[in-house]
C-alpha positions in Angstrom: 13.8 23.6 209.1 14.3 22.5 205.5 14.9 24.7 202.5 11.2 25.2 201.7 10.3 26.2 205.2 13.4 28.5 205.3 12.0 30.3 202.2 8.6 30.8 203.8 9.9 31.8 207.2 12.6 33.9 205.6 9.9 36.0 203.8 8.1 36.4 207.2 11.3 37.6 208.8 12.1 40.0 205.9 8.5 41.4 206.3 8.9 41.8 210.0 12.3 43.6 209.7 11.0 45.9 207.0 7.9 46.7 209.1 10.0 47.3 212.2 12.3 49.8 210.4 9.3 51.5 208.6 7.5 52.0 212.0 10.4 52.2 214.4 9.5 55.9 215.2 6.3 54.6 216.9 8.4 52.7 219.5 9.8 54.2 222.7 13.5 54.9 221.9 14.8 53.7 225.2 13.4 50.6 227.0 11.5 50.8 230.2 12.7 47.6 231.8 14.8 46.7 234.9 18.0 44.5 234.9 17.0 40.8 234.9 13.6 41.4 233.1 14.2 38.8 230.4 14.9 35.9 232.7 11.4 36.2 234.1 9.9 35.9 230.7 11.5 32.6 229.5 12.0 29.1 231.1 15.1 28.5 233.2 16.4 25.9 230.7 16.4 25.2 227.0 13.5 23.0 225.7 14.1 19.3 225.3 11.9 19.0 222.3 11.9 21.6 219.5 9.6 24.6 219.9 7.5 25.7 216.9 8.5 28.6 214.7 5.2 30.3 215.4 5.8 30.2 219.2 9.4 31.5 218.7 8.2 34.3 216.3 5.6 35.5 218.8 8.3 35.8 221.5 10.3 38.4 219.5 7.7 41.0 220.5 7.0 39.5 223.9 10.6 38.9 225.1 13.1 40.8 222.9 11.5 44.0 221.9 10.6 45.3 225.4 14.4 45.4 226.1 15.6 46.8 222.8 17.1 50.3 222.6 15.9 51.5 219.2 19.0 53.2 217.7 17.1 53.7 214.4 14.3 55.6 216.0 14.4 59.3 214.9 14.0 60.2 218.6 17.1 58.4 219.6 19.9 61.0 219.9 22.5 59.3 222.2 26.1 58.2 221.5 26.8 58.2 217.7 24.7 56.7 215.0 24.9 53.0 213.9 24.2 52.6 210.3 21.5 50.4 208.8 20.2 50.0 205.2 18.3 47.4 203.3 21.1 46.7 200.9 23.5 46.0 203.8 21.0 43.7 205.5 20.5 41.7 202.3 24.3 41.5 201.9 24.6 40.1 205.4 22.0 37.4 204.5 24.1 36.4 201.5 27.2 36.4 203.7 25.6 34.2 206.3 24.3 31.9 203.5 27.7 31.5 201.9 29.2 31.0 205.4 32.9 31.2 204.4 35.7 31.9 206.8 38.0 34.0 204.7 41.2 33.8 206.6 43.3 33.0 203.5 42.8 33.7 199.8 42.3 29.9 199.2 39.4 29.7 201.7 37.3 31.9 199.5 39.1 33.9 196.7 36.0 36.2 196.2 36.0 37.1 200.0 39.6 38.3 199.8 39.6 39.9 196.4 36.3 41.9 197.0 37.8 43.3 200.2 40.9 44.5 198.4 38.9 46.1 195.7 36.2 47.8 197.8 38.8 49.2 200.2 40.5 50.8 197.2 37.1 52.1 196.0 36.5 53.6 199.4 40.0 54.9 199.7 39.6 56.8 196.5 36.3 58.3 197.6 38.1 59.6 200.7 41.0 60.9 198.5 43.5 59.0 200.5 47.1 59.3 199.4 48.0 56.5 196.9 50.4 55.0 199.4 47.4 53.6 201.3 45.9 51.8 198.2 46.7 48.3 197.0 46.1 49.4 193.4 49.0 51.8 193.5 51.4 48.9 193.3 53.2 49.6 196.6 53.0 48.0 200.0 49.8 49.8 201.1 46.3 48.4 201.3 43.1 48.2 203.3 41.4 45.6 205.6 38.0 45.4 207.2 38.3 45.1 211.0 35.4 44.5 213.3 35.6 47.8 215.2 37.8 50.9 215.5 38.9 49.4 218.9 40.4 46.4 217.0 42.0 48.7 214.5 43.7 50.7 217.2 44.9 47.6 218.9 46.2 46.1 215.7 48.1 49.3 214.9 49.6 49.5 218.5 50.7 45.9 218.5 52.2 46.3 215.1 54.1 49.4 216.2 55.3 47.5 219.3 56.6 44.7 217.1 58.3 47.1 214.7 60.3 48.8 217.5 61.0 45.6 219.3 62.7 44.1 216.1 64.5 47.4 215.6 66.0 47.5 219.1 66.9 43.8 219.1 69.1 44.3 216.1 71.3 46.3 218.3 71.2 43.9 221.3 69.7 40.5 220.6 70.5 39.3 224.1 68.1 41.6 225.9 64.7 40.1 226.9 61.6 41.3 225.0 59.8 42.3 228.2 62.7 44.5 229.3 62.7 46.3 226.0 58.9 46.8 225.9 58.9 48.1 229.5 60.4 51.3 228.1 57.9 51.8 225.3 55.5 54.7 225.5 52.5 55.7 223.4 50.4 58.9 223.3 46.9 60.0 222.7 44.7 62.9 223.8 42.7 63.2 226.9 39.6 63.2 224.6 40.4 59.9 222.9 38.0 57.0 223.2 38.5 54.7 226.1 39.4 51.9 223.7 42.7 53.6 223.0 43.7 53.5 226.7 42.4 49.9 226.7 44.7 49.0 223.7 47.6 50.2 225.8 46.5 47.9 228.7 46.2 44.9 226.4 49.5 45.6 224.6 51.3 46.3 227.9 52.5 49.7 226.5 52.4 52.8 228.6 49.7 55.1 227.2 50.0 58.8 228.0 46.9 60.9 227.7 48.0 64.4 226.7 46.1 67.6 227.6 44.1 69.2 224.7 43.6 72.9 223.9 40.5 75.0 224.4 38.9 73.3 221.4 39.6 69.9 222.8 42.3 69.2 220.2 45.7 67.7 220.7 48.4 70.1 219.5 51.9 69.5 218.2 53.8 71.4 220.9 52.1 69.3 223.6 53.1 66.1 221.9 56.7 67.3 221.4 57.1 68.3 225.0 55.9 64.8 226.1 58.2 63.1 223.7 61.2 65.1 224.8 60.5 64.5 228.4 60.0 60.8 228.0 63.2 60.4 225.9 65.2 62.3 228.5 63.9 59.7 231.0 65.0 56.7 228.9 61.6 55.9 227.4 61.1 55.0 223.8 58.1 56.7 222.1 56.6 54.3 219.5 53.0 55.3 218.8 50.6 58.2 218.6 46.8 57.8 218.2 45.2 61.0 216.8 41.4 61.3 216.9 39.3 63.0 214.2 35.9 63.5 215.7 36.2 62.6 219.4 33.4 60.8 221.2 32.8 63.5 223.9 32.5 66.5 221.6 33.5 65.7 218.0 36.8 67.5 218.3 39.7 67.1 215.8 43.3 66.7 216.8 45.7 68.9 214.8 47.2 66.5 212.3 49.1 69.2 210.5 51.1 69.8 213.7 51.2 66.2 215.0 52.1 64.5 211.7 55.5 66.2 211.0 56.5 65.5 214.6 55.8 61.8 214.2 57.6 61.7 210.9 60.6 63.5 212.4 60.7 61.2 215.5 60.0 58.0 213.5 56.8 57.3 215.5 53.8 55.3 214.2 50.9 57.7 213.7 47.5 56.1 213.7 44.4 58.1 213.0 41.1 57.1 214.6 38.2 58.7 212.7 35.6 56.2 213.7 32.6 58.5 213.5 33.8 61.5 211.4 35.6 59.5 208.7 32.5 58.9 206.6 32.1 62.6 206.2 35.4 62.9 204.4 33.8 61.6 201.2 32.2 65.1 201.0 34.6 67.7 199.5 33.5 70.3 202.0 34.6 68.1 204.9 37.7 66.5 203.3 40.0 69.3 204.7 39.4 67.8 208.2 41.6 64.9 207.0 44.5 67.0 205.8 47.7 65.6 207.3 46.7 62.0 206.7 49.8 61.8 204.5 51.9 61.6 207.7 50.0 58.7 209.1 51.1 55.1 209.1 47.6 53.8 209.5 44.1 55.3 209.2 40.7 53.9 210.3 37.0 54.8 210.3 33.7 53.0 210.7 31.4 52.7 207.7 29.0 51.0 210.1 28.5 54.4 211.8 27.5 56.8 209.0 28.0 55.1 205.7 24.8 53.0 205.6 26.7 49.7 206.3 25.4 47.6 209.1 27.6 46.7 212.0 30.3 45.4 211.9 32.5 47.0 209.3 35.5 49.1 210.4 37.9 50.0 207.5 41.6 50.4 208.1 44.4 51.3 205.7 48.2 51.1 206.1 51.0 52.4 204.0 53.1 49.3 204.5 51.0 46.2 205.1 54.1 44.1 206.0 54.3 46.1 209.3 51.0 44.5 210.2 51.1 41.1 208.5 54.6 40.3 209.9 53.6 41.3 213.4 50.9 38.6 213.5 52.4 36.0 211.2 52.0 32.4 212.2 52.1 30.1 209.2 51.6 26.4 209.8 51.7 23.9 206.9 48.0 23.2 206.9 47.2 26.9 206.1 49.6 27.2 203.2 48.3 27.2 199.6 49.8 27.2 196.2 49.0 30.9 195.5 50.4 32.1 198.8 52.3 35.4 198.6 51.1 36.3 195.1 49.5 39.7 195.0 46.5 39.0 197.2 46.9 39.1 201.0 46.0 36.4 203.4 44.0 38.5 205.8 44.5 36.3 208.8 47.8 38.1 209.1 46.2 41.5 209.2 43.9 41.2 212.2 43.5 39.6 215.6 40.6 37.2 215.0 41.5 34.2 212.8 38.1 33.5 211.1 36.6 36.3 209.1 33.1 37.0 207.8 32.5 38.1 204.2 32.0 41.7 205.3 33.1 43.3 202.1 29.8 42.1 200.5 27.7 44.7 202.4 30.2 47.4 201.7 30.1 46.5 198.0 26.2 46.4 198.0 26.0 49.8 199.7 28.6 51.5 197.5 26.9 50.2 194.4 23.2 50.8 195.3 23.8 54.3 197.0 26.6 55.6 194.9 28.9 58.4 196.0 26.3 61.1 195.5 23.6 59.1 197.5 26.0 58.6 200.5 27.1 62.2 200.4 23.5 63.4 200.6 22.9 61.1 203.7 25.7 62.8 205.5 24.8 66.4 204.4 21.2 65.9 205.5 22.3 64.9 209.0 24.7 67.8 209.2 21.9 70.2 208.2 19.7 68.7 210.9 22.4 69.2 213.5 22.8 72.8 212.5 19.0 73.2 212.8 19.2 72.0 216.3 22.1 74.2 217.0 20.1 77.3 215.9 17.3 76.3 218.3 19.8 76.1 221.2 21.1 79.6 220.3 17.6 81.0 220.0 17.0 80.2 223.7 18.8 82.5 226.1 18.7 79.8 228.8 21.1 77.5 226.8 24.6 77.7 225.5 26.6 75.6 223.1 29.6 73.8 224.6 31.7 73.7 221.4 31.6 74.3 217.7 29.2 72.2 215.7 31.1 70.6 212.8 29.2 67.4 211.8 26.1 65.7 213.3 26.7 66.3 217.0 25.5 69.3 219.1 26.9 69.7 222.6 24.9 72.1 224.8 24.0 72.9 228.3 21.8 75.1 230.4 23.6 78.2 231.7 23.4 76.8 235.2 25.4 74.5 237.4 26.4 71.0 236.5 23.9 69.7 239.0 21.0 71.5 237.2 22.2 70.1 233.9 22.3 66.6 235.4 18.7 67.0 236.6 17.7 68.2 233.1 19.2 65.0 231.5 17.5 62.8 234.1 14.1 64.5 233.4 14.5 64.2 229.6 15.3 60.5 229.7 12.7 59.7 232.4 10.1 61.3 230.1 11.0 58.6 227.5 10.0 60.6 224.4 13.6 61.1 223.3 16.9 59.7 224.6 20.2 61.5 224.9 23.4 61.1 226.9 25.8 63.5 228.7 29.5 64.0 228.6 32.1 65.9 230.6 35.2 67.6 229.3 37.6 69.9 231.1 35.4 69.7 234.3 32.3 70.9 232.4 29.2 68.7 232.2 27.1 69.0 229.0 24.5 67.2 227.0 25.1 65.5 223.6 22.5 65.6 220.9 23.4 63.4 218.0 21.6 62.8 214.7 21.4 59.0 214.8 18.6 57.7 212.6 18.5 57.9 208.8 14.8 58.6 209.0 15.3 61.7 211.2 13.6 64.8 209.7 13.2 68.5 210.6 10.0 67.6 212.4 11.9 65.3 214.7 14.4 68.0 215.5 11.6 70.4 216.4 9.9 67.7 218.5 13.1 67.0 220.4 13.6 70.7 221.1 10.0 70.9 222.4 10.7 68.0 224.8 14.0 69.6 226.0 12.4 73.0 226.4 9.5 71.5 228.5 11.9 69.6 230.7 14.0 72.7 231.1 10.9 74.6 232.3 10.2 71.8 234.7 13.8 71.6 236.1 14.2 75.4 236.4 10.9 75.7 238.3 12.2 73.2 240.8 
């Protein structure tokens, strides 16, 4: 494929993607295929001679689309949303075309410098404390990770290194493994599984602490755990607080947890993967109160801020705590401007190579503006409350928890078994797609606003389907 054919085929692909997104509501939100379906549709080995573009293009619909879960279909209400917008898609095309690997400033100055600036822009939109911003002149700054899972792992590994160095100052003879065997970290029993996984990878004990009746981790629970572990010779090093948990969009109590971490000298990391985008709206910003106690903070613009996956933004008050934890600096990576103002981001994350991800964040911030992004979030919250009111209007159903943002957790006022049958009936019907969760031994259904095209009519349609399936299940 030469440049001229690329231009022609590129226009075809842009047209296809635009049509796909314009008409995605006409597709079934969840695929009706069985495991192994794709292998039966293509040859068992790659072609020896090149296939034609036309044959390949036809196979998008024949081979790929039957097995696609259409997250941007307004009838998809599972998990949390994944963002998509035309500006972000265009930015990714430019990023792929440039094709730089921005692991140092010298490998692409624009790649590094745009990331620094856009993270300051976004930090100001969130009203983050100045300590987190590079423009404040301190040690703070932001970085784009691939996912919130990466951000949590980076924070935990950095905390581990910080405490390891601190303890080796007192006794340099002791083995690293012996020291680390006494480290302990904390999170809530509602935290995403990636937090527990970070503990496994970092070889740090991760204690999951019980939450209150609102599924929030409270300060007294954390303090009791810290006191108990210290009495048993363990060294608390890290707390991961969640704002907007995956099961029910609960919020840990930062104003209680933060002062404890500050008093105990523990690294506090905030995972706001889903909810963080909402903090650009003044009415939701109080949910972030207490961030001033954090060492690091993370959320995913690729969930709710119109930026396509992957783009997970992370800020730290002292960037040296991260950069020194991962620093390996061979001669062939050094450059004449090293150490001057701009970071070498290879020291800030686990992967070495880095895509030009700040381009899509820059495109979106410029072409939507703060007001446009705020309206996207407010619209989804309004739709969630519309669905909540439909639940409350039907005496057969009950809410499981308070509705704060774009997630509604609800259930039939029946046994868990009946609710499981309801979920199965809804998803086998195929008109909409939702998923369940279970918290404190209660099984419930999650209804998330996932697609930017979702309207009030889609909410009414979803409730019609759920009501019909409830009729069916209760008659059984």
